[in-house]
MARTOR-516149 format. One record per residue (C-alpha): residue number from 1; residue in three letters; x, y, z. Coordinates in Angstrom, 2 decimals, decimal comma. Layout:
BEGIN
[node NUM; 'ALA'; [X; Y; Z]]
...
This chain:
BEGIN
[node 1; 'SER'; [0,00; 0,00; 0,00]]
[node 2; 'THR'; [1,24; 3,50; -0,85]]
[node 3; 'ASP'; [-0,15; 4,64; 2,52]]
[node 4; 'ALA'; [1,88; 2,12; 4,55]]
[node 5; 'LYS'; [4,01; 3,69; 7,28]]
[node 6; 'THR'; [7,13; 1,73; 6,25]]
[node 7; 'ARG'; [8,08; 0,71; 2,71]]
[node 8; 'GLU'; [11,11; -0,66; 0,86]]
[node 9; 'ALA'; [12,59; -0,29; -2,62]]
[node 10; 'ASP'; [15,91; -0,59; -4,42]]
[node 11; 'VAL'; [15,93; 3,11; -5,32]]
[node 12; 'VAL'; [14,18; 6,19; -3,97]]
[node 13; 'VAL'; [14,17; 9,24; -6,26]]
[node 14; 'VAL'; [13,43; 12,59; -4,63]]
[node 15; 'GLY'; [11,82; 15,04; -7,05]]
[node 16; 'ALA'; [9,52; 14,19; -9,96]]
[node 17; 'GLY'; [10,48; 16,72; -12,60]]
[node 18; 'VAL'; [11,91; 15,48; -15,90]]
[node 19; 'ALA'; [15,29; 14,71; -14,29]]
[node 20; 'GLY'; [13,75; 12,62; -11,51]]
[node 21; 'VAL'; [11,41; 10,81; -13,87]]
[node 22; 'CYS'; [14,30; 9,96; -16,24]]
[node 23; 'ALA'; [16,37; 8,65; -13,31]]
[node 24; 'SER'; [13,41; 6,50; -12,28]]
[node 25; 'ILE'; [12,99; 5,11; -15,79]]
[node 26; 'ALA'; [16,71; 4,32; -16,07]]
[node 27; 'ALA'; [16,67; 2,44; -12,76]]
[node 28; 'ALA'; [13,47; 0,57; -13,61]]
[node 29; 'GLU'; [14,89; -0,47; -16,99]]
[node 30; 'LYS'; [17,71; -2,22; -15,12]]
[node 31; 'GLY'; [15,22; -4,16; -13,02]]
[node 32; 'ALA'; [15,26; -2,03; -9,87]]
[node 33; 'SER'; [12,17; -1,36; -7,80]]
[node 34; 'VAL'; [11,72; 2,41; -7,64]]
[node 35; 'ILE'; [9,75; 4,81; -5,46]]
[node 36; 'LEU'; [9,51; 8,30; -6,96]]
[node 37; 'ILE'; [8,44; 11,01; -4,51]]
[node 38; 'ASP'; [7,50; 14,63; -5,07]]
[node 39; 'ALA'; [6,59; 17,52; -2,80]]
[node 40; 'SER'; [3,62; 18,26; -5,07]]
[node 41; 'HIS'; [1,97; 16,17; -7,77]]
[node 42; 'GLY'; [4,89; 15,90; -10,18]]
[node 43; 'GLY'; [6,21; 17,99; -13,05]]
[node 44; 'GLY'; [8,18; 20,59; -11,13]]
[node 45; 'ALA'; [9,73; 23,43; -13,11]]
[node 46; 'SER'; [10,07; 21,06; -16,09]]
[node 47; 'ALA'; [6,31; 21,09; -16,63]]
[node 48; 'LEU'; [6,35; 24,90; -16,81]]
[node 49; 'SER'; [9,23; 25,00; -19,29]]
[node 50; 'GLY'; [9,39; 25,08; -23,06]]
[node 51; 'GLY'; [10,29; 21,39; -23,21]]
[node 52; 'VAL'; [13,53; 22,03; -25,11]]
[node 53; 'VAL'; [16,25; 19,37; -24,97]]
[node 54; 'TYR'; [19,75; 20,55; -25,88]]
[node 55; 'ALA'; [21,17; 17,75; -28,03]]
[node 56; 'GLY'; [23,71; 17,45; -30,83]]
[node 57; 'GLY'; [26,59; 15,48; -32,21]]
[node 58; 'GLY'; [24,53; 14,29; -35,17]]
[node 59; 'THR'; [20,93; 13,76; -34,09]]
[node 60; 'VAL'; [18,41; 12,43; -36,60]]
[node 61; 'GLN'; [16,72; 15,83; -36,62]]
[node 62; 'GLN'; [19,99; 17,70; -37,25]]
[node 63; 'LYS'; [20,82; 15,45; -40,20]]
[node 64; 'ALA'; [17,35; 15,91; -41,70]]
[node 65; 'ALA'; [17,74; 19,69; -41,41]]
[node 66; 'GLY'; [21,12; 19,65; -43,18]]
[node 67; 'TYR'; [23,40; 19,82; -40,15]]
[node 68; 'GLY'; [24,77; 16,29; -40,14]]
[node 69; 'HIS'; [28,28; 17,74; -39,83]]
[node 70; 'ASP'; [27,76; 18,36; -36,11]]
[node 71; 'THR'; [29,96; 15,87; -34,26]]
[node 72; 'PRO'; [30,36; 15,16; -30,54]]
[node 73; 'GLU'; [33,78; 16,85; -30,70]]
[node 74; 'ASN'; [32,35; 19,96; -32,39]]
[node 75; 'MET'; [29,60; 20,10; -29,77]]
[node 76; 'PHE'; [32,15; 19,70; -26,98]]
[node 77; 'THR'; [34,34; 22,50; -28,37]]
[node 78; 'TYR'; [31,40; 24,91; -28,30]]
[node 79; 'LEU'; [30,07; 23,87; -24,89]]
[node 80; 'LYS'; [33,50; 23,97; -23,27]]
[node 81; 'GLU'; [33,77; 27,64; -24,23]]
[node 82; 'GLU'; [30,17; 28,36; -23,21]]
[node 83; 'THR'; [30,20; 26,58; -19,84]]
[node 84; 'GLN'; [33,82; 27,38; -18,89]]
[node 85; 'ASP'; [34,53; 25,43; -15,67]]
[node 86; 'ALA'; [30,92; 24,74; -14,65]]
[node 87; 'VAL'; [31,15; 21,10; -15,80]]
[node 88; 'ASP'; [34,25; 18,91; -15,61]]
[node 89; 'GLU'; [35,72; 17,83; -18,93]]
[node 90; 'GLU'; [35,00; 14,12; -18,53]]
[node 91; 'THR'; [31,31; 14,72; -17,80]]
[node 92; 'LEU'; [30,98; 17,21; -20,65]]
[node 93; 'ARG'; [32,62; 14,85; -23,15]]
[node 94; 'ARG'; [30,32; 12,03; -22,07]]
[node 95; 'PHE'; [27,31; 14,33; -22,42]]
[node 96; 'CYS'; [28,31; 15,24; -25,98]]
[node 97; 'LYS'; [29,27; 11,69; -26,99]]
[node 98; 'THR'; [25,95; 10,22; -25,83]]
[node 99; 'SER'; [23,77; 13,19; -26,76]]
[node 100; 'ALA'; [22,19; 11,79; -29,94]]
[node 101; 'GLN'; [21,45; 8,41; -28,38]]
[node 102; 'ASN'; [20,02; 10,08; -25,27]]
[node 103; 'LEU'; [17,56; 11,95; -27,49]]
[node 104; 'GLN'; [16,54; 8,65; -29,07]]
[node 105; 'TRP'; [16,10; 7,22; -25,57]]
[node 106; 'LEU'; [13,65; 10,02; -24,77]]
[node 107; 'GLU'; [11,78; 9,25; -28,01]]
[node 108; 'LYS'; [11,61; 5,59; -27,02]]
[node 109; 'HIS'; [9,78; 6,71; -23,90]]
[node 110; 'GLY'; [7,24; 8,88; -25,70]]
[node 111; 'ALA'; [8,95; 12,19; -26,49]]
[node 112; 'ARG'; [8,59; 13,57; -30,02]]
[node 113; 'PHE'; [11,02; 15,81; -31,87]]
[node 114; 'GLU'; [11,24; 16,91; -35,49]]
[node 115; 'ALA'; [13,51; 18,69; -37,97]]
[node 116; 'SER'; [11,44; 21,81; -38,76]]
[node 117; 'LEU'; [14,29; 24,32; -38,45]]
[node 118; 'CYS'; [13,41; 27,86; -37,38]]
[node 119; 'PRO'; [14,80; 30,23; -40,07]]
[node 120; 'TYR'; [15,41; 33,15; -37,71]]
[node 121; 'LYS'; [17,10; 33,71; -34,35]]
[node 122; 'THR'; [14,69; 33,14; -31,48]]
[node 123; 'THR'; [14,52; 32,41; -27,78]]
[node 124; 'TYR'; [11,62; 29,99; -28,34]]
[node 125; 'PRO'; [10,15; 29,06; -31,72]]
[node 126; 'THR'; [6,49; 29,32; -32,60]]
[node 127; 'ASP'; [4,47; 26,15; -33,26]]
[node 128; 'ARG'; [5,71; 26,13; -36,87]]
[node 129; 'HIS'; [9,24; 25,10; -35,83]]
[node 130; 'TYR'; [10,75; 22,56; -33,42]]
[node 131; 'LEU'; [14,52; 22,75; -34,08]]
[node 132; 'TYR'; [16,53; 25,93; -33,58]]
[node 133; 'PHE'; [19,82; 27,57; -32,61]]
[node 134; 'SER'; [18,99; 27,80; -28,93]]
[node 135; 'GLY'; [22,35; 29,04; -27,59]]
[node 136; 'SER'; [25,19; 31,28; -28,74]]
[node 137; 'GLU'; [26,30; 28,92; -31,52]]
[node 138; 'GLU'; [26,09; 31,55; -34,29]]
[node 139; 'ALA'; [27,35; 34,46; -32,17]]
[node 140; 'TYR'; [30,87; 35,82; -31,91]]
[node 141; 'PRO'; [33,28; 34,47; -30,65]]
[node 142; 'TYR'; [31,64; 31,02; -30,49]]
[node 143; 'ASN'; [31,15; 30,83; -34,27]]
[node 144; 'LYS'; [34,93; 31,17; -34,68]]
[node 145; 'ILE'; [35,63; 28,31; -32,26]]
[node 146; 'ALA'; [33,16; 25,65; -33,46]]
[node 147; 'ASP'; [30,93; 25,15; -36,50]]
[node 148; 'PRO'; [27,45; 26,44; -35,58]]
[node 149; 'ALA'; [24,69; 23,83; -35,43]]
[node 150; 'PRO'; [21,08; 23,94; -34,17]]
[node 151; 'ARG'; [20,78; 21,90; -30,97]]
[node 152; 'GLY'; [17,55; 23,11; -29,42]]
[node 153; 'HIS'; [15,16; 20,17; -29,88]]
[node 154; 'ARG'; [11,70; 21,24; -28,80]]
[node 155; 'MET'; [9,14; 18,60; -27,83]]
[node 156; 'VAL'; [6,41; 18,58; -30,49]]
[node 157; 'HIS'; [3,38; 20,10; -28,79]]
[node 158; 'PRO'; [1,51; 23,41; -29,09]]
[node 159; 'GLY'; [2,53; 26,26; -26,78]]
[node 160; 'LEU'; [5,02; 25,62; -24,00]]
[node 161; 'SER'; [5,91; 21,95; -24,51]]
[node 162; 'GLY'; [7,40; 21,11; -21,12]]
[node 163; 'SER'; [4,19; 19,79; -19,58]]
[node 164; 'GLU'; [3,71; 17,32; -22,43]]
[node 165; 'LEU'; [7,34; 16,18; -22,33]]
[node 166; 'TRP'; [6,94; 15,47; -18,62]]
[node 167; 'ARG'; [3,58; 13,74; -19,11]]
[node 168; 'VAL'; [4,79; 11,19; -21,66]]
[node 169; 'LEU'; [7,93; 10,38; -19,68]]
[node 170; 'PHE'; [5,96; 10,03; -16,44]]
[node 171; 'LYS'; [3,51; 7,70; -18,21]]
[node 172; 'SER'; [6,44; 5,55; -19,34]]
[node 173; 'ALA'; [7,86; 5,47; -15,80]]
[node 174; 'VAL'; [4,57; 4,29; -14,32]]
[node 175; 'GLY'; [4,29; 1,70; -17,09]]
[node 176; 'LEU'; [7,67; 0,31; -16,04]]
[node 177; 'GLY'; [6,43; -0,14; -12,49]]
[node 178; 'VAL'; [7,76; 3,04; -10,87]]
[node 179; 'ASP'; [5,72; 3,74; -7,73]]
[node 180; 'PHE'; [4,79; 7,42; -7,44]]
[node 181; 'MET'; [4,31; 9,05; -4,03]]
[node 182; 'PRO'; [3,00; 12,62; -4,47]]
[node 183; 'VAL'; [2,73; 15,31; -1,78]]
[node 184; 'SER'; [5,73; 13,83; 0,05]]
[node 185; 'LYS'; [8,60; 15,90; 1,40]]
[node 186; 'VAL'; [11,77; 14,33; 2,79]]
[node 187; 'THR'; [12,41; 15,39; 6,39]]
[node 188; 'ARG'; [15,69; 13,53; 6,93]]
[node 189; 'PHE'; [17,92; 10,66; 5,83]]
[node 190; 'LEU'; [17,82; 7,36; 7,69]]
[node 191; 'ARG'; [21,06; 5,59; 8,66]]
[node 192; 'ASP'; [21,99; 2,06; 9,68]]
[node 193; 'LYS'; [24,15; 1,12; 12,66]]
[node 194; 'ASN'; [27,28; 1,89; 10,61]]
[node 195; 'GLN'; [25,93; 5,37; 9,77]]
[node 196; 'ARG'; [25,39; 4,50; 6,12]]
[node 197; 'ILE'; [22,30; 6,09; 4,60]]
[node 198; 'ASN'; [19,66; 3,44; 4,01]]
[node 199; 'GLY'; [16,50; 5,42; 3,41]]
[node 200; 'VAL'; [14,50; 8,58; 4,01]]
[node 201; 'GLU'; [11,77; 9,77; 6,29]]
[node 202; 'THR'; [8,99; 11,67; 4,55]]
[node 203; 'LYS'; [6,04; 13,75; 5,59]]
[node 204; 'THR'; [3,33; 12,55; 3,23]]
[node 205; 'LEU'; [-0,28; 13,49; 2,57]]
[node 206; 'PRO'; [-1,73; 10,04; 1,79]]
[node 207; 'LYS'; [-4,01; 9,52; -1,19]]
[node 208; 'SER'; [-6,62; 8,12; 1,19]]
[node 209; 'SER'; [-6,82; 11,44; 3,05]]
[node 210; 'PRO'; [-9,95; 13,56; 2,44]]
[node 211; 'SER'; [-7,55; 16,49; 1,89]]
[node 212; 'PHE'; [-5,65; 14,86; -0,97]]
[node 213; 'THR'; [-8,10; 15,71; -3,77]]
[node 214; 'ARG'; [-8,43; 19,27; -2,50]]
[node 215; 'HIS'; [-4,64; 19,61; -2,38]]
[node 216; 'LYS'; [-4,34; 18,39; -5,96]]
[node 217; 'SER'; [-6,95; 20,90; -7,14]]
[node 218; 'LEU'; [-5,23; 23,79; -5,34]]
[node 219; 'SER'; [-1,84; 22,74; -6,74]]
[node 220; 'LYS'; [-3,23; 22,68; -10,27]]
[node 221; 'LYS'; [-4,45; 26,26; -9,86]]
[node 222; 'GLU'; [-1,13; 27,24; -8,31]]
[node 223; 'LYS'; [0,74; 25,98; -11,37]]
[node 224; 'GLN'; [-1,76; 27,59; -13,75]]
[node 225; 'TYR'; [-0,94; 31,08; -12,44]]
[node 226; 'GLN'; [2,74; 30,53; -11,61]]
[node 227; 'MET'; [4,11; 32,28; -14,70]]
[node 228; 'SER'; [1,48; 35,00; -15,14]]
[node 229; 'LEU'; [-0,13; 36,00; -11,83]]
[node 230; 'ARG'; [2,37; 35,08; -9,14]]
[node 231; 'PRO'; [0,44; 36,54; -6,15]]
[node 232; 'VAL'; [-2,59; 34,46; -7,16]]
[node 233; 'SER'; [-0,36; 31,39; -7,53]]
[node 234; 'LYS'; [1,08; 32,04; -4,07]]
[node 235; 'TRP'; [-2,44; 32,21; -2,61]]
[node 236; 'TYR'; [-3,25; 28,74; -3,93]]
[node 237; 'HIS'; [0,17; 27,44; -2,88]]
[node 238; 'ASN'; [-0,28; 28,61; 0,71]]
[node 239; 'ARG'; [-3,65; 26,90; 1,00]]
[node 240; 'ALA'; [-2,28; 23,65; -0,37]]
[node 241; 'LEU'; [0,64; 23,95; 2,06]]
[node 242; 'ASN'; [-1,77; 24,42; 4,97]]
[node 243; 'LEU'; [-3,49; 21,14; 4,09]]
[node 244; 'TRP'; [-0,15; 19,32; 3,97]]
[node 245; 'ASN'; [0,96; 20,79; 7,30]]
[node 246; 'ARG'; [-2,32; 19,79; 8,91]]
[node 247; 'ASP'; [-2,94; 16,30; 7,52]]
[node 248; 'ALA'; [0,37; 14,81; 6,34]]
[node 249; 'HIS'; [2,03; 12,13; 8,45]]
[node 250; 'LEU'; [5,47; 10,55; 8,67]]
[node 251; 'GLN'; [6,45; 7,59; 6,52]]
[node 252; 'THR'; [9,68; 5,60; 6,32]]
[node 253; 'LEU'; [11,20; 4,51; 3,01]]
[node 254; 'HIS'; [14,13; 2,10; 3,14]]
[node 255; 'ALA'; [16,41; 1,91; 0,09]]
[node 256; 'PRO'; [20,15; 1,38; -0,46]]
[node 257; 'SER'; [20,19; 4,05; -3,19]]
[node 258; 'ILE'; [18,80; 7,58; -2,94]]
[node 259; 'ILE'; [18,80; 9,98; -5,91]]
[node 260; 'LEU'; [18,21; 13,70; -5,29]]
[node 261; 'ALA'; [16,57; 15,61; -8,16]]
[node 262; 'ALA'; [14,69; 18,19; -6,11]]
[node 263; 'GLY'; [15,38; 21,43; -7,97]]
[node 264; 'GLY'; [17,28; 24,59; -7,15]]
[node 265; 'PHE'; [16,65; 27,52; -4,82]]
[node 266; 'SER'; [15,26; 30,28; -7,02]]
[node 267; 'PHE'; [12,29; 30,68; -4,66]]
[node 268; 'ASN'; [14,35; 30,86; -1,47]]
[node 269; 'PRO'; [15,08; 34,57; -0,86]]
[node 270; 'HIS'; [17,46; 33,84; 2,03]]
[node 271; 'MET'; [19,64; 31,47; -0,01]]
[node 272; 'ARG'; [19,67; 33,86; -2,96]]
[node 273; 'GLN'; [20,73; 36,76; -0,76]]
[node 274; 'THR'; [23,39; 34,60; 0,91]]
[node 275; 'HIS'; [24,93; 33,02; -2,19]]
[node 276; 'MET'; [24,17; 35,49; -4,99]]
[node 277; 'PRO'; [23,15; 38,89; -3,63]]
[node 278; 'GLU'; [23,65; 40,57; -7,00]]
[node 279; 'TYR'; [20,89; 38,31; -8,41]]
[node 280; 'SER'; [18,50; 38,80; -5,48]]
[node 281; 'ASN'; [16,16; 41,11; -7,43]]
[node 282; 'VAL'; [15,94; 38,91; -10,53]]
[node 283; 'ALA'; [12,42; 37,52; -11,04]]
[node 284; 'PRO'; [12,65; 33,78; -10,31]]
[node 285; 'LEU'; [11,52; 31,03; -12,66]]
[node 286; 'GLY'; [10,30; 27,66; -11,43]]
[node 287; 'THR'; [7,86; 26,65; -8,71]]
[node 288; 'TRP'; [7,38; 27,62; -5,08]]
[node 289; 'ARG'; [8,99; 24,30; -4,14]]
[node 290; 'ASP'; [12,32; 25,32; -5,68]]
[node 291; 'ASP'; [13,34; 26,29; -2,17]]
[node 292; 'GLY'; [16,77; 24,65; -1,89]]
[node 293; 'SER'; [15,52; 21,84; 0,35]]
[node 294; 'GLY'; [17,09; 19,20; -1,90]]
[node 295; 'ILE'; [20,46; 20,95; -1,70]]
[node 296; 'ALA'; [20,15; 21,20; 2,09]]
[node 297; 'LEU'; [19,31; 17,50; 2,23]]
[node 298; 'GLY'; [22,43; 16,66; 0,24]]
[node 299; 'THR'; [24,72; 18,76; 2,40]]
[node 300; 'SER'; [23,22; 17,15; 5,52]]
[node 301; 'ALA'; [24,69; 13,88; 4,25]]
[node 302; 'GLY'; [28,12; 15,47; 3,75]]
[node 303; 'ALA'; [27,82; 16,34; 0,07]]
[node 304; 'SER'; [29,86; 19,23; -1,29]]
[node 305; 'VAL'; [28,29; 22,04; -3,31]]
[node 306; 'ALA'; [29,63; 24,38; -5,97]]
[node 307; 'LYS'; [28,51; 27,26; -8,19]]
[node 308; 'LEU'; [25,79; 28,41; -5,78]]
[node 309; 'ASP'; [26,85; 31,95; -6,65]]
[node 310; 'ARG'; [25,72; 31,61; -10,27]]
[node 311; 'MET'; [22,26; 31,86; -11,77]]
[node 312; 'SER'; [20,89; 31,71; -15,29]]
[node 313; 'ALA'; [19,47; 35,24; -15,57]]
[node 314; 'TRP'; [17,96; 35,85; -18,99]]
[node 315; 'ARG'; [17,78; 39,00; -21,06]]
[node 316; 'PHE'; [16,95; 38,03; -24,62]]
[node 317; 'ILE'; [17,00; 40,81; -27,20]]
[node 318; 'TYR'; [15,54; 38,63; -29,94]]
[node 319; 'PRO'; [13,06; 38,00; -31,52]]
[node 320; 'PRO'; [12,16; 40,02; -33,56]]
[node 321; 'THR'; [15,49; 39,63; -35,32]]
[node 322; 'ALA'; [15,54; 43,27; -36,47]]
[node 323; 'LEU'; [16,32; 44,17; -32,86]]
[node 324; 'LEU'; [19,69; 42,48; -33,36]]
[node 325; 'GLU'; [20,60; 45,26; -35,78]]
[node 326; 'GLY'; [20,79; 47,62; -32,80]]
[node 327; 'ILE'; [23,63; 48,04; -30,30]]
[node 328; 'ALA'; [23,47; 46,81; -26,68]]
[node 329; 'VAL'; [25,27; 49,34; -24,49]]
[node 330; 'SER'; [25,91; 49,94; -20,80]]
[node 331; 'ALA'; [25,42; 53,21; -18,94]]
[node 332; 'SER'; [28,88; 54,22; -20,18]]
[node 333; 'GLY'; [27,55; 54,12; -23,72]]
[node 334; 'ARG'; [29,98; 51,34; -24,65]]
[node 335; 'ARG'; [28,89; 48,16; -26,38]]
[node 336; 'MET'; [28,63; 45,23; -23,95]]
[node 337; 'LEU'; [28,96; 42,19; -26,25]]
[node 338; 'ALA'; [27,52; 40,60; -29,40]]
[node 339; 'GLU'; [23,76; 41,13; -29,31]]
[node 340; 'ASP'; [22,87; 37,64; -30,59]]
[node 341; 'VAL'; [24,40; 35,69; -27,69]]
[node 342; 'TYR'; [22,27; 33,43; -25,51]]
[node 343; 'GLY'; [20,10; 35,39; -23,08]]
[node 344; 'ALA'; [21,91; 34,12; -19,98]]
[node 345; 'ALA'; [25,24; 35,29; -21,40]]
[node 346; 'LEU'; [23,89; 38,82; -21,85]]
[node 347; 'GLY'; [22,08; 38,73; -18,50]]
[node 348; 'GLY'; [25,21; 37,53; -16,73]]
[node 349; 'ILE'; [27,35; 40,31; -18,20]]
[node 350; 'MET'; [24,75; 42,93; -17,30]]
[node 351; 'ILE'; [24,54; 41,80; -13,66]]
[node 352; 'GLN'; [28,21; 41,05; -13,05]]
[node 353; 'ARG'; [29,67; 44,11; -14,80]]
[node 354; 'HIS'; [26,92; 46,70; -15,24]]
[node 355; 'ALA'; [24,69; 46,55; -12,13]]
[node 356; 'GLY'; [21,98; 44,78; -14,11]]
[node 357; 'ARG'; [21,42; 47,70; -16,51]]
[node 358; 'GLY'; [21,66; 47,79; -20,28]]
[node 359; 'PHE'; [20,13; 49,64; -23,22]]
[node 360; 'LEU'; [19,38; 48,63; -26,81]]
[node 361; 'ILE'; [19,92; 51,49; -29,25]]
[node 362; 'LEU'; [18,12; 51,39; -32,62]]
[node 363; 'ASP'; [17,29; 53,81; -35,39]]
[node 364; 'ARG'; [13,81; 54,43; -36,80]]
[node 365; 'THR'; [14,21; 52,00; -39,71]]
[node 366; 'GLN'; [15,29; 49,13; -37,46]]
[node 367; 'TRP'; [12,47; 49,87; -35,02]]
[node 368; 'ARG'; [9,78; 49,82; -37,71]]
[node 369; 'LYS'; [11,21; 46,61; -39,16]]
[node 370; 'ALA'; [11,07; 44,95; -35,74]]
[node 371; 'ARG'; [7,43; 45,93; -35,31]]
[node 372; 'GLN'; [6,60; 44,38; -38,68]]
[node 373; 'GLN'; [8,25; 41,11; -37,59]]
[node 374; 'LEU'; [6,61; 41,01; -34,16]]
[node 375; 'PHE'; [3,60; 38,79; -34,87]]
[node 376; 'GLN'; [5,41; 36,54; -37,36]]
[node 377; 'GLN'; [8,34; 35,68; -35,09]]
[node 378; 'THR'; [6,83; 35,62; -31,59]]
[node 379; 'SER'; [3,96; 33,99; -29,72]]
[node 380; 'GLY'; [2,76; 33,33; -26,17]]
[node 381; 'PRO'; [4,72; 34,88; -23,29]]
[node 382; 'VAL'; [7,46; 36,16; -25,63]]
[node 383; 'LEU'; [4,89; 38,05; -27,70]]
[node 384; 'MET'; [3,38; 39,66; -24,59]]
[node 385; 'GLN'; [6,77; 40,86; -23,36]]
[node 386; 'ARG'; [7,88; 42,18; -26,74]]
[node 387; 'PHE'; [4,51; 43,86; -27,30]]
[node 388; 'HIS'; [5,06; 45,82; -24,09]]
[node 389; 'TRP'; [8,60; 46,73; -25,16]]
[node 390; 'MET'; [7,58; 47,97; -28,57]]
[node 391; 'TYR'; [4,51; 49,98; -27,64]]
[node 392; 'TRP'; [5,25; 51,24; -24,11]]
[node 393; 'GLY'; [8,67; 50,24; -22,79]]
[node 394; 'TYR'; [10,92; 52,48; -24,88]]
[node 395; 'LYS'; [12,15; 56,05; -25,24]]
[node 396; 'LYS'; [12,98; 57,99; -28,39]]
[node 397; 'ALA'; [14,78; 61,20; -29,26]]
[node 398; 'GLY'; [15,93; 63,15; -32,30]]
[node 399; 'SER'; [19,61; 62,74; -31,49]]
[node 400; 'LEU'; [21,94; 60,35; -29,69]]
[node 401; 'ALA'; [22,70; 63,03; -27,11]]
[node 402; 'GLY'; [18,99; 63,50; -26,47]]
[node 403; 'LEU'; [18,47; 59,77; -26,11]]
[node 404; 'ALA'; [21,45; 59,48; -23,77]]
[node 405; 'ALA'; [20,00; 62,21; -21,56]]
[node 406; 'LYS'; [16,65; 60,41; -21,28]]
[node 407; 'PHE'; [18,30; 57,15; -20,21]]
[node 408; 'GLY'; [21,16; 58,54; -18,15]]
[node 409; 'ILE'; [23,76; 57,18; -20,58]]
[node 410; 'ALA'; [27,12; 58,88; -21,12]]
[node 411; 'ALA'; [26,49; 60,82; -24,34]]
[node 412; 'ARG'; [30,10; 60,86; -25,55]]
[node 413; 'GLY'; [30,50; 57,12; -25,08]]
[node 414; 'LEU'; [27,24; 56,42; -26,92]]
[node 415; 'GLU'; [28,14; 58,66; -29,85]]
[node 416; 'GLU'; [31,58; 57,06; -30,18]]
[node 417; 'THR'; [30,10; 53,56; -30,02]]
[node 418; 'VAL'; [27,52; 54,27; -32,73]]
[node 419; 'ARG'; [30,20; 55,76; -34,98]]
[node 420; 'GLU'; [32,40; 52,71; -34,46]]
[node 421; 'TYR'; [29,73; 50,09; -35,11]]
């Protein structure tokens, strides 16, 4: 029974986003009994995402789109420059070498990808395209280091595809016998007499509880408003949390192997202020349960942590692609970097070097061209943001000096930059 106070398995996976579900599938394929637990009802931040899998090295979709020249070594060369020291070389090489077969593995478990290449630079393609240059592959200096290739493989599904990617993988996991325990939060590790970890204690709202159905309904509403109306989402989250606090009870899960896949800490203000104060005002992406509890659980077992001072903070200039004809400058008026880099590269430079501020300078012709491209190249949340930019969130002037004055940019630096570029 899933409501039993004590249970056993070969593997317990903590966190049921795409990472946790894939770990569960991999273990089940090898014959292990698996219990997959989640603080909510599954999906995590993955189910709110665009459902894009970064893959290369010669995927079927790349070859069909005319980019069969992408090799694992070419992919590694690019990613090594992009990620710097964030991933050790052995892990990165393995990731690149197995990338194409990993994509096929996802397809085996229900994911769908195709070769409809987006013909323009975008942060997320419309429903007409499902393969695109999702990083800085075509931008300087990366295009001088490795041959550019499209590696953003978007799950085939209308709108944001992450929820469907998660759904098909979760269905496969359950079909393989993975036992799912929703509304379960790990309180501590269990240890044997030799102090080896041999399980976890959870606080679980059982499916037999009268509160379970109500919790699921509240959580569904919470997720529905997470990306658009965050205060409303928080209202639903707090009420679901109250039910869990009131009616959940302790359970014991014994397993020789524990896998943590419980998300980051984007929704933990204290951890953000402690580890990355310069990012503390960045609007977080994810779910309310991205609170760092999985990281804290790992460190409680003696695990080391790294890179807690870094965050993927996005500022995408494109689409529309005409905006890339402008110049991205800092308050000094100097150009910051190539405008067509990945959004996290631009966001990182802005925060680390320019106090989070930057300005895109365009002339009238470029601006009108961008407006004409708006509805052809954007949709969904991207369209809403760009629509605000292009009809309300801008300033204009008859001269560079006048524009600099309105924004508080150094006029001389801006004029010199525009002359140079």
